[in-house]
N, C-alpha and C positions, 0 to 999 in steps of 0.2 A: 908267342908261338914259335915253332921250329922254323917256319919260313922266314919270319922276321929276324931270327938269329942268323940264318944263312945269308939273307939278303937284306941288309939295312936299308937299301934303296927302296925295296918293296914296302917296308914299314913306313918310311918317310912318305912315299906316294899314297899309301892308305890313309895316313894322318892328314895329308893335304886334301885328299878326296873328301874325308869326313868333315874337315873344316869348311870346304867349299859348300857342302850340303847344308851345314848349319848356317852359313852366311846367306844362302839362298832362302832358307826357311824364315829368317828374321823378318824380311819385308812382308812375306805372306802373313805372318802372325800379326804384324802391325796393321796391315790392311784389314784382317779379320777383326781385330780389336776395334777399329774405327767403324766397321760395318755393324758390329754388335751395339755400338753406342747409338746408332741412328734408329730412332723408333719408327717402325713402319709396319 
């Protein structure tokens, strides 16, 4: 995008933000996986 060309810092921050979101989603997916394994 034009913004990332003008400001590499912004692109780096956006990448870090998306990485953080993915790292937060991983434990939730693991917990959901184990909850699905429990027959109730």
